[in-house]
MILO-864157 format. One record per residue (C-alpha): residue number from 1; residue in one letter; x, y, z. Coordinates in nm, 2 decimals. Example, Ala and Ser with C-alpha at 12.3 -4.5 7.8 and 13.67 -1.06 7.14 Angstrom:
# residues 2
  num  residu    east   north      up
    1       A    1.23   -0.45    0.78
    2       S    1.37   -0.11    0.71
This chain:
# residues 69
  num  residu    east   north      up
    1       X    0.00    0.00    0.00
    2       X    0.13    0.35   -0.08
    3       X    0.25    0.58    0.19
    4       X   -0.01    0.84    0.30
    5       X    0.23    1.04    0.52
    6       X    0.33    1.28    0.25
    7       X   -0.04    1.32    0.17
    8       X   -0.12    1.43    0.53
    9       X    0.08    1.76    0.48
   10       X    0.14    1.78    0.85
   11       X    0.51    1.72    0.82
   12       X    0.74    1.76    1.12
   13       X    0.47    1.90    1.35
   14       X    0.28    1.57    1.34
   15       X    0.61    1.38    1.38
   16       X    0.69    1.58    1.69
   17       X    0.35    1.49    1.84
   18       X    0.41    1.12    1.76
   19       X    0.75    1.14    1.93
   20       X    0.58    1.27    2.25
   21       X    0.31    1.00    2.23
   22       X    0.57    0.72    2.17
   23       X    0.77    0.84    2.47
   24       X    0.45    0.85    2.68
   25       X    0.39    0.48    2.59
   26       X    0.74    0.38    2.69
   27       X    0.97    0.45    2.39
   28       X    1.29    0.64    2.41
   29       X    1.28    1.02    2.46
   30       X    1.42    1.07    2.11
   31       X    1.32    0.78    1.89
   32       X    1.48    0.72    1.55
   33       X    1.33    0.94    1.27
   34       X    1.27    0.62    1.07
   35       X    1.07    0.48    1.35
   36       X    0.86    0.80    1.38
   37       X    0.80    0.80    1.01
   38       X    0.69    0.44    1.01
   39       X    0.45    0.51    1.30
   40       X    0.32    0.81    1.11
   41       X    0.26    0.60    0.80
   42       X    0.07    0.34    1.01
   43       X   -0.14    0.60    1.19
   44       X   -0.23    0.79    0.87
   45       X   -0.32    0.47    0.69
   46       X   -0.53    0.35    0.98
   47       X   -0.73    0.67    1.01
   48       X   -0.77    0.69    0.63
   49       X   -0.90    0.33    0.61
   50       X   -1.13    0.40    0.91
   51       X   -1.28    0.71    0.75
   52       X   -1.33    0.53    0.42
   53       X   -1.49    0.22    0.58
   54       X   -1.73    0.44    0.78
   55       X   -1.82    0.65    0.48
   56       X   -1.90    0.33    0.28
   57       X   -2.10    0.20    0.58
   58       X   -2.30    0.52    0.62
   59       X   -2.38    0.53    0.25
   60       X   -2.51    0.17    0.27
   61       X   -2.72    0.26    0.58
   62       X   -2.87    0.58    0.44
   63       X   -2.92    0.46    0.08
   64       X   -3.28    0.51    0.00
   65       X   -3.44    0.35   -0.31
   66       X   -3.76    0.44   -0.48
   67       X   -3.91    0.13   -0.33
   68       X   -3.88    0.27    0.02
   69       X   -4.18    0.49   -0.03
């Protein structure tokens, strides 16, 4: 699957937040940039898939046909 991190447009600001979150969950105070980039890719992909799945689910739930009336 392609990387969505470059699509997010958040850049280093988002990576800094991830570093703080990773440290809060027990990682090193200054994790490797490659590790932060990987976690960013995973998070962006997860959120993107979550939103897409819910969008599809909501369309299916709210789809109204002419036979409904």
